[in-house]
N, CA, C and O atoms as CSV, one atom per row, in Angstrom:
chain,resi,resn,atom,element,x,y,z
A,1,MET,N,N,-2.850,-9.471,5.533
A,1,MET,CA,C,-3.497,-8.198,5.758
A,1,MET,C,C,-3.633,-7.963,7.249
A,1,MET,O,O,-4.176,-8.795,7.976
A,2,ARG,N,N,-3.139,-6.833,7.692
A,2,ARG,CA,C,-3.234,-6.502,9.107
A,2,ARG,C,C,-4.610,-5.976,9.454
A,2,ARG,O,O,-5.259,-5.300,8.655
A,3,MET,N,N,-5.040,-6.296,10.655
A,3,MET,CA,C,-6.330,-5.805,11.147
A,3,MET,C,C,-6.311,-4.276,11.171
A,3,MET,O,O,-5.316,-3.662,11.554
A,4,GLY,N,N,-7.418,-3.679,10.760
A,4,GLY,CA,C,-7.531,-2.228,10.791
A,4,GLY,C,C,-6.890,-1.517,9.614
A,4,GLY,O,O,-6.933,-0.289,9.539
A,5,ARG,N,N,-6.298,-2.262,8.695
A,5,ARG,CA,C,-5.676,-1.660,7.512
A,5,ARG,C,C,-6.487,-2.026,6.288
A,5,ARG,O,O,-6.855,-3.186,6.100
A,6,GLU,N,N,-6.763,-1.042,5.464
A,6,GLU,CA,C,-7.500,-1.294,4.234
A,6,GLU,C,C,-6.513,-1.543,3.096
A,6,GLU,O,O,-5.536,-0.810,2.943
A,7,SER,N,N,-6.770,-2.572,2.306
A,7,SER,CA,C,-5.894,-2.920,1.199
A,7,SER,C,C,-6.180,-2.021,-0.001
A,7,SER,O,O,-7.314,-1.595,-0.217
A,8,TYR,N,N,-5.134,-1.741,-0.776
A,8,TYR,CA,C,-5.311,-0.987,-2.017
A,8,TYR,C,C,-5.877,-1.880,-3.113
A,8,TYR,O,O,-6.449,-1.388,-4.086
A,9,THR,N,N,-5.721,-3.176,-2.958
A,9,THR,CA,C,-6.128,-4.114,-4.002
A,9,THR,C,C,-7.108,-5.147,-3.448
A,9,THR,O,O,-7.066,-5.464,-2.259
A,10,PRO,N,N,-7.983,-5.671,-4.297
A,10,PRO,CA,C,-8.908,-6.722,-3.858
A,10,PRO,C,C,-8.155,-8.012,-3.521
A,10,PRO,O,O,-7.063,-8.252,-4.035
A,11,ASN,N,N,-8.736,-8.823,-2.669
A,11,ASN,CA,C,-8.114,-10.084,-2.255
A,11,ASN,C,C,-7.763,-10.973,-3.440
A,11,ASN,O,O,-6.734,-11.648,-3.417
A,12,GLU,N,N,-8.607,-10.986,-4.482
A,12,GLU,CA,C,-8.343,-11.825,-5.655
A,12,GLU,C,C,-7.029,-11.412,-6.324
A,12,GLU,O,O,-6.251,-12.266,-6.749
A,13,GLU,N,N,-6.784,-10.104,-6.417
A,13,GLU,CA,C,-5.544,-9.626,-7.025
A,13,GLU,C,C,-4.342,-9.961,-6.148
A,13,GLU,O,O,-3.276,-10.312,-6.653
A,14,ASP,N,N,-4.519,-9.852,-4.838
A,14,ASP,CA,C,-3.433,-10.215,-3.917
A,14,ASP,C,C,-3.075,-11.690,-4.077
A,14,ASP,O,O,-1.898,-12.048,-4.119
A,15,ARG,N,N,-4.097,-12.545,-4.165
A,15,ARG,CA,C,-3.865,-13.982,-4.336
A,15,ARG,C,C,-3.136,-14.260,-5.649
A,15,ARG,O,O,-2.189,-15.046,-5.685
A,16,ALA,N,N,-3.578,-13.616,-6.717
A,16,ALA,CA,C,-2.943,-13.816,-8.026
A,16,ALA,C,C,-1.480,-13.386,-7.980
A,16,ALA,O,O,-0.618,-14.058,-8.547
A,17,PHE,N,N,-1.196,-12.274,-7.311
A,17,PHE,CA,C,0.182,-11.805,-7.173
A,17,PHE,C,C,1.015,-12.837,-6.428
A,17,PHE,O,O,2.129,-13.146,-6.851
A,18,MET,N,N,0.505,-13.371,-5.341
A,18,MET,CA,C,1.260,-14.306,-4.514
A,18,MET,C,C,1.441,-15.675,-5.174
A,18,MET,O,O,2.351,-16.415,-4.803
A,19,GLU,N,N,0.601,-16.020,-6.134
A,19,GLU,CA,C,0.744,-17.299,-6.818
A,19,GLU,C,C,1.890,-17.294,-7.818
A,19,GLU,O,O,2.487,-18.339,-8.077
A,20,MET,N,N,2.207,-16.132,-8.385
A,20,MET,CA,C,3.167,-16.112,-9.470
A,20,MET,C,C,4.326,-15.154,-9.243
A,20,MET,O,O,5.471,-15.515,-9.517
A,21,ALA,N,N,4.076,-13.978,-8.764
A,21,ALA,CA,C,5.089,-12.925,-8.724
A,21,ALA,C,C,6.323,-13.242,-7.892
A,21,ALA,O,O,7.429,-12.966,-8.357
A,22,PRO,N,N,6.207,-13.810,-6.680
A,22,PRO,CA,C,7.435,-14.030,-5.896
A,22,PRO,C,C,8.474,-14.894,-6.609
A,22,PRO,O,O,9.654,-14.545,-6.629
A,23,ALA,N,N,8.059,-16.000,-7.185
A,23,ALA,CA,C,9.005,-16.865,-7.885
A,23,ALA,C,C,9.582,-16.158,-9.103
A,23,ALA,O,O,10.781,-16.254,-9.364
A,24,LEU,N,N,8.753,-15.458,-9.840
A,24,LEU,CA,C,9.204,-14.735,-11.027
A,24,LEU,C,C,10.211,-13.654,-10.663
A,24,LEU,O,O,11.266,-13.554,-11.289
A,25,LEU,N,N,9.894,-12.843,-9.657
A,25,LEU,CA,C,10.789,-11.761,-9.243
A,25,LEU,C,C,12.127,-12.288,-8.737
A,25,LEU,O,O,13.186,-11.850,-9.187
A,26,THR,N,N,12.073,-13.220,-7.810
A,26,THR,CA,C,13.320,-13.697,-7.210
A,26,THR,C,C,14.179,-14.459,-8.215
A,26,THR,O,O,15.401,-14.309,-8.216
A,27,ASP,N,N,13.564,-15.267,-9.064
A,27,ASP,CA,C,14.333,-16.003,-10.074
A,27,ASP,C,C,14.983,-15.060,-11.080
A,27,ASP,O,O,16.142,-15.248,-11.450
A,28,ALA,N,N,14.239,-14.045,-11.527
A,28,ALA,CA,C,14.782,-13.096,-12.503
A,28,ALA,C,C,15.963,-12.336,-11.920
A,28,ALA,O,O,16.993,-12.193,-12.579
A,29,VAL,N,N,15.827,-11.851,-10.701
A,29,VAL,CA,C,16.911,-11.089,-10.087
A,29,VAL,C,C,18.115,-11.987,-9.809
A,29,VAL,O,O,19.255,-11.565,-10.002
A,30,GLN,N,N,17.876,-13.209,-9.362
A,30,GLN,CA,C,18.981,-14.128,-9.088
A,30,GLN,C,C,19.766,-14.425,-10.358
A,30,GLN,O,O,20.988,-14.569,-10.308
A,31,ARG,N,N,19.086,-14.518,-11.492
A,31,ARG,CA,C,19.772,-14.785,-12.760
A,31,ARG,C,C,20.677,-13.612,-13.158
A,31,ARG,O,O,21.705,-13.806,-13.806
A,32,LEU,N,N,20.284,-12.400,-12.765
A,32,LEU,CA,C,21.122,-11.236,-13.075
A,32,LEU,C,C,22.436,-11.277,-12.290
A,32,LEU,O,O,23.444,-10.723,-12.730
A,33,ALA,N,N,22.420,-11.924,-11.148
A,33,ALA,CA,C,23.616,-12.038,-10.316
A,33,ALA,C,C,24.032,-13.500,-10.231
A,33,ALA,O,O,24.353,-13.995,-9.151
A,34,HIS,N,N,24.028,-14.180,-11.350
A,34,HIS,CA,C,24.250,-15.620,-11.384
A,34,HIS,C,C,25.610,-16.063,-10.859
A,34,HIS,O,O,25.762,-17.212,-10.446
A,35,ASP,N,N,26.586,-15.189,-10.867
A,35,ASP,CA,C,27.915,-15.610,-10.427
A,35,ASP,C,C,28.133,-15.380,-8.931
A,35,ASP,O,O,29.223,-15.646,-8.426
A,36,ASP,N,N,27.133,-14.900,-8.224
A,36,ASP,CA,C,27.165,-14.699,-6.773
A,36,ASP,C,C,28.236,-13.713,-6.301
A,36,ASP,O,O,28.589,-13.721,-5.121
A,37,LYS,N,N,28.755,-12.875,-7.181
A,37,LYS,CA,C,29.736,-11.878,-6.748
A,37,LYS,C,C,29.108,-10.888,-5.773
A,37,LYS,O,O,29.794,-10.352,-4.902
A,38,ALA,N,N,27.830,-10.650,-5.914
A,38,ALA,CA,C,27.132,-9.737,-5.005
A,38,ALA,C,C,26.624,-10.466,-3.771
A,38,ALA,O,O,26.124,-9.833,-2.841
A,39,GLY,N,N,26.743,-11.775,-3.752
A,39,GLY,CA,C,26.229,-12.558,-2.635
A,39,GLY,C,C,24.896,-13.183,-2.983
A,39,GLY,O,O,24.348,-12.964,-4.064
A,40,LYS,N,N,24.385,-13.963,-2.049
A,40,LYS,CA,C,23.118,-14.662,-2.245
A,40,LYS,C,C,21.951,-13.669,-2.191
A,40,LYS,O,O,21.937,-12.757,-1.364
A,41,LEU,N,N,20.995,-13.857,-3.066
A,41,LEU,CA,C,19.806,-13.003,-3.074
A,41,LEU,C,C,19.044,-13.180,-1.769
A,41,LEU,O,O,18.733,-14.304,-1.375
A,42,GLU,N,N,18.743,-12.070,-1.097
A,42,GLU,CA,C,18.014,-12.115,0.165
A,42,GLU,C,C,16.587,-11.619,0.024
A,42,GLU,O,O,15.721,-11.986,0.819
A,43,GLY,N,N,16.333,-10.796,-0.971
A,43,GLY,CA,C,14.987,-10.291,-1.166
A,43,GLY,C,C,14.932,-9.332,-2.334
A,43,GLY,O,O,15.960,-8.873,-2.830
A,44,VAL,N,N,13.727,-9.037,-2.762
A,44,VAL,CA,C,13.485,-8.111,-3.858
A,44,VAL,C,C,12.449,-7.109,-3.376
A,44,VAL,O,O,11.450,-7.486,-2.763
A,45,ILE,N,N,12.684,-5.840,-3.652
A,45,ILE,CA,C,11.701,-4.819,-3.306
A,45,ILE,C,C,11.158,-4.244,-4.607
A,45,ILE,O,O,11.912,-3.737,-5.437
A,46,ALA,N,N,9.839,-4.329,-4.776
A,46,ALA,CA,C,9.168,-3.763,-5.945
A,46,ALA,C,C,8.498,-2.462,-5.509
A,46,ALA,O,O,7.808,-2.420,-4.490
A,47,CYS,N,N,8.703,-1.417,-6.279
A,47,CYS,CA,C,8.154,-0.103,-5.948
A,47,CYS,C,C,6.945,0.183,-6.833
A,47,CYS,O,O,7.058,0.272,-8.056
A,48,PHE,N,N,5.800,0.322,-6.196
A,48,PHE,CA,C,4.579,0.685,-6.899
A,48,PHE,C,C,4.246,2.131,-6.557
A,48,PHE,O,O,4.969,2.755,-5.781
A,49,GLY,N,N,3.197,2.665,-7.102
A,49,GLY,CA,C,2.842,4.056,-6.859
A,49,GLY,C,C,2.536,4.375,-5.407
A,49,GLY,O,O,2.905,5.444,-4.918
A,50,LYS,N,N,1.871,3.470,-4.713
A,50,LYS,CA,C,1.455,3.733,-3.340
A,50,LYS,C,C,2.168,2.876,-2.311
A,50,LYS,O,O,2.235,3.243,-1.138
A,51,VAL,N,N,2.700,1.742,-2.734
A,51,VAL,CA,C,3.338,0.821,-1.787
A,51,VAL,C,C,4.642,0.278,-2.340
A,51,VAL,O,O,4.876,0.280,-3.548
A,52,TYR,N,N,5.481,-0.184,-1.433
A,52,TYR,CA,C,6.662,-0.967,-1.765
A,52,TYR,C,C,6.371,-2.374,-1.259
A,52,TYR,O,O,5.790,-2.544,-0.187
A,53,VAL,N,N,6.772,-3.374,-2.024
A,53,VAL,CA,C,6.548,-4.761,-1.632
A,53,VAL,C,C,7.897,-5.463,-1.551
A,53,VAL,O,O,8.659,-5.483,-2.517
A,54,LEU,N,N,8.178,-6.035,-0.393
A,54,LEU,CA,C,9.373,-6.840,-0.188
A,54,LEU,C,C,8.986,-8.292,-0.389
A,54,LEU,O,O,8.031,-8.769,0.224
A,55,VAL,N,N,9.718,-9.005,-1.245
A,55,VAL,CA,C,9.492,-10.430,-1.480
A,55,VAL,C,C,10.789,-11.154,-1.139
A,55,VAL,O,O,11.858,-10.814,-1.646
A,56,ALA,N,N,10.675,-12.160,-0.269
A,56,ALA,CA,C,11.854,-12.927,0.141
A,56,ALA,C,C,11.511,-14.406,0.196
A,56,ALA,O,O,10.403,-14.788,0.572
A,57,LYS,N,N,12.493,-15.244,-0.190
A,57,LYS,CA,C,12.327,-16.696,-0.055
A,57,LYS,C,C,12.494,-17.043,1.417
A,57,LYS,O,O,13.454,-16.616,2.059
A,58,VAL,N,N,11.562,-17.813,1.944
A,58,VAL,CA,C,11.672,-18.293,3.321
A,58,VAL,C,C,11.375,-19.782,3.318
A,58,VAL,O,O,10.299,-20.221,2.914
A,59,LYS,N,N,12.354,-20.545,3.778
A,59,LYS,CA,C,12.256,-22.002,3.811
A,59,LYS,C,C,11.723,-22.527,2.481
A,59,LYS,O,O,12.428,-22.454,1.475
A,60,GLU,N,N,10.503,-23.052,2.449
A,60,GLU,CA,C,9.979,-23.646,1.207
A,60,GLU,C,C,8.904,-22.791,0.551
A,60,GLU,O,O,8.100,-23.302,-0.229
A,61,GLY,N,N,8.879,-21.501,0.856
A,61,GLY,CA,C,7.880,-20.636,0.279
A,61,GLY,C,C,8.408,-19.220,0.132
A,61,GLY,O,O,9.617,-19.005,0.048
A,62,TYR,N,N,7.503,-18.264,0.104
A,62,TYR,CA,C,7.854,-16.862,-0.058
A,62,TYR,C,C,7.114,-16.034,0.974
A,62,TYR,O,O,6.022,-16.394,1.415
A,63,LEU,N,N,7.715,-14.931,1.349
A,63,LEU,CA,C,7.103,-13.958,2.231
A,63,LEU,C,C,7.017,-12.659,1.452
A,63,LEU,O,O,8.011,-12.214,0.878
A,64,ALA,N,N,5.844,-12.047,1.423
A,64,ALA,CA,C,5.677,-10.745,0.775
A,64,ALA,C,C,5.092,-9.791,1.799
A,64,ALA,O,O,4.089,-10.088,2.450
A,65,ILE,N,N,5.732,-8.648,1.929
A,65,ILE,CA,C,5.285,-7.635,2.877
A,65,ILE,C,C,5.136,-6.334,2.120
A,65,ILE,O,O,6.078,-5.869,1.478
A,66,SER,N,N,3.943,-5.741,2.193
A,66,SER,CA,C,3.737,-4.451,1.538
A,66,SER,C,C,3.659,-3.360,2.596
A,66,SER,O,O,3.089,-3.539,3.672
A,67,VAL,N,N,4.255,-2.224,2.249
A,67,VAL,CA,C,4.337,-1.096,3.174
A,67,VAL,C,C,4.032,0.173,2.388
A,67,VAL,O,O,4.451,0.320,1.239
A,68,ASN,N,N,3.293,1.092,3.022
A,68,ASN,CA,C,3.045,2.380,2.378
A,68,ASN,C,C,4.375,3.020,2.005
A,68,ASN,O,O,5.360,2.907,2.735
A,69,LYS,N,N,4.390,3.689,0.865
A,69,LYS,CA,C,5.613,4.263,0.315
A,69,LYS,C,C,6.351,5.135,1.333
A,69,LYS,O,O,7.577,5.079,1.430
A,70,GLU,N,N,5.602,5.942,2.091
A,70,GLU,CA,C,6.208,6.875,3.040
A,70,GLU,C,C,6.903,6.157,4.200
A,70,GLU,O,O,7.835,6.703,4.792
A,71,GLU,N,N,6.467,4.955,4.527
A,71,GLU,CA,C,6.994,4.223,5.672
A,71,GLU,C,C,8.003,3.140,5.273
A,71,GLU,O,O,8.621,2.530,6.144
A,72,ALA,N,N,8.174,2.898,3.992
A,72,ALA,CA,C,8.910,1.727,3.511
A,72,ALA,C,C,10.364,1.670,3.964
A,72,ALA,O,O,10.808,0.635,4.460
A,73,LEU,N,N,11.109,2.745,3.806
A,73,LEU,CA,C,12.533,2.707,4.122
A,73,LEU,C,C,12.765,2.310,5.577
A,73,LEU,O,O,13.543,1.398,5.856
A,74,LEU,N,N,12.110,2.974,6.479
A,74,LEU,CA,C,12.274,2.675,7.904
A,74,LEU,C,C,11.737,1.287,8.244
A,74,LEU,O,O,12.363,0.548,9.003
A,75,ALA,N,N,10.580,0.930,7.686
A,75,ALA,CA,C,9.974,-0.374,7.986
A,75,ALA,C,C,10.853,-1.519,7.508
A,75,ALA,O,O,11.077,-2.469,8.258
A,76,PHE,N,N,11.355,-1.456,6.283
A,76,PHE,CA,C,12.184,-2.544,5.768
A,76,PHE,C,C,13.517,-2.620,6.516
A,76,PHE,O,O,14.038,-3.713,6.738
A,77,LYS,N,N,14.063,-1.485,6.901
A,77,LYS,CA,C,15.297,-1.485,7.677
A,77,LYS,C,C,15.079,-2.191,9.015
A,77,LYS,O,O,15.954,-2.915,9.491
A,78,GLU,N,N,13.914,-1.979,9.615
A,78,GLU,CA,C,13.585,-2.607,10.900
A,78,GLU,C,C,13.330,-4.108,10.779
A,78,GLU,O,O,13.810,-4.890,11.599
A,79,ILE,N,N,12.575,-4.507,9.756
A,79,ILE,CA,C,12.139,-5.911,9.691
A,79,ILE,C,C,13.089,-6.840,8.947
A,79,ILE,O,O,12.980,-8.059,9.080
A,80,MET,N,N,14.020,-6.292,8.165
A,80,MET,CA,C,14.888,-7.143,7.349
A,80,MET,C,C,15.673,-8.172,8.176
A,80,MET,O,O,15.784,-9.319,7.744
A,81,PRO,N,N,16.221,-7.812,9.348
A,81,PRO,CA,C,16.927,-8.843,10.129
A,81,PRO,C,C,16.031,-10.044,10.491
A,81,PRO,O,O,16.489,-11.186,10.457
A,82,GLN,N,N,14.773,-9.792,10.831
A,82,GLN,CA,C,13.851,-10.896,11.148
A,82,GLN,C,C,13.515,-11.700,9.915
A,82,GLN,O,O,13.399,-12.924,9.993
A,83,VAL,N,N,13.355,-11.049,8.781
A,83,VAL,CA,C,13.063,-11.756,7.528
A,83,VAL,C,C,14.236,-12.668,7.178
A,83,VAL,O,O,14.034,-13.811,6.769
A,84,LEU,N,N,15.449,-12.172,7.336
A,84,LEU,CA,C,16.630,-12.982,7.016
A,84,LEU,C,C,16.739,-14.196,7.925
A,84,LEU,O,O,17.192,-15.251,7.481
A,85,LYS,N,N,16.340,-14.077,9.173
A,85,LYS,CA,C,16.338,-15.214,10.082
A,85,LYS,C,C,15.365,-16.292,9.591
A,85,LYS,O,O,15.653,-17.484,9.703
A,86,LEU,N,N,14.218,-15.876,9.050
A,86,LEU,CA,C,13.237,-16.824,8.527
A,86,LEU,C,C,13.756,-17.554,7.290
A,86,LEU,O,O,13.380,-18.697,7.029
A,87,ALA,N,N,14.609,-16.891,6.543
A,87,ALA,CA,C,15.108,-17.460,5.296
A,87,ALA,C,C,16.137,-18.567,5.529
A,87,ALA,O,O,16.353,-19.398,4.647
A,88,HIS,N,N,16.761,-18.590,6.674
A,88,HIS,CA,C,17.834,-19.565,6.919
A,88,HIS,C,C,17.375,-20.731,7.741
A,88,HIS,O,O,18.162,-21.632,8.029
């Protein structure tokens, strides 16, 4: 959570999401592309009513970044190169 930004969800819900959702999302999507014809999975973007959430595997864990819907396209385009560097 960034300083000065109010979360749409309580901390308990954020924690619950981070305990289970990243592995579930990335594993499910990777299974859909099991033959790697599309390449290695780099991240998953989940679209909610108010925010988009990017989930990516990084080293031995996951990184989740949420962005307001209006800012998501530009924000993810900007940060994706840095996220990919963390993943390798």
